[in-house]
C-alpha positions in Angstrom: -21.8 -9.4 -17.2 -24.0 -6.5 -16.1 -22.9 -2.9 -15.8 -22.5 -1.4 -12.3 -23.2 2.3 -12.0 -22.5 4.8 -9.3 -26.3 5.1 -8.8 -26.4 1.4 -8.1 -24.1 2.0 -5.2 -25.3 5.4 -3.9 -29.0 5.4 -4.9 -29.1 9.0 -5.7 -32.6 10.4 -6.1 -33.9 11.9 -9.3 -33.5 15.3 -7.6 -29.9 14.6 -6.5 -28.6 13.1 -9.7 -28.4 16.3 -11.7 -26.3 17.8 -8.8 -23.7 15.0 -8.8 -20.2 15.9 -10.1 -17.3 13.5 -10.4 -13.7 14.7 -9.7 -10.8 12.6 -11.0 -7.3 13.3 -9.6 -3.8 12.5 -11.0 -1.1 14.7 -9.6 2.1 15.3 -11.4 1.0 12.9 -14.1 2.2 10.0 -12.0 0.1 7.3 -10.4 2.8 6.5 -7.8 3.0 10.2 -6.7 -0.9 10.3 -6.6 -1.0 7.2 -4.3 1.7 8.4 -2.0 0.2 11.9 -1.8 -3.2 10.4 -0.8 -1.7 7.9 1.7 0.3 10.7 3.3 -2.7 13.0 3.9 -6.2 11.7 3.2 -7.9 14.7 4.8 -6.0 17.1 2.5 -7.2 15.1 -0.6 -10.7 14.7 0.6 -11.2 18.3 1.7 -8.9 21.0 0.5 -7.9 19.5 -2.8 -11.3 18.6 -4.1 -12.8 22.0 -3.2 -9.8 24.2 -4.2 -10.9 26.6 -6.9 -8.2 28.6 -8.6 -9.1 32.2 -9.1 -11.6 32.6 -11.8 -12.7 28.9 -11.7 -15.8 27.6 -10.1 -15.8 23.8 -10.3 -18.5 23.3 -7.6 -21.4 25.2 -6.2 -23.4 25.0 -3.0 -25.8 22.1 -3.1 -23.7 20.0 -5.5 -22.6 16.5 -4.5 -18.9 15.7 -5.3 -17.7 12.1 -5.8 -13.9 12.1 -5.7 -11.6 9.5 -7.3 -7.8 9.2 -7.4 -6.0 7.2 -10.0 -4.2 4.2 -8.5 -3.3 2.2 -11.6 -3.9 1.7 -15.3 -7.7 2.1 -15.6 -8.1 1.8 -11.8 -9.6 4.6 -9.7 -10.1 4.7 -5.9 -13.2 6.3 -4.6 -12.0 8.5 -1.7 -15.1 10.5 -0.6 -18.6 11.7 -1.4 -19.5 15.1 -0.1 -22.3 17.6 -0.5 -21.3 21.3 -0.6 -23.2 23.2 2.1 -21.3 26.5 2.3 
């Protein structure tokens, strides 16, 4: 069996690859809560939640590409969005 990488799917260029960041979400430590939260408001998860930076934290910078996942089961993650920060 061969290994499938994110680059096999997205074909990031050599210039883009260093700017790619992965974000993994599990809210409240519960997979069921995480799934229900995502299903209730996908836009909230794919926009505000992945870009929310608590005061003093800077997870992402302009020009970076964010690949967002939420946990949906034991060792199972759902890719929800890929976005490039522009502002």
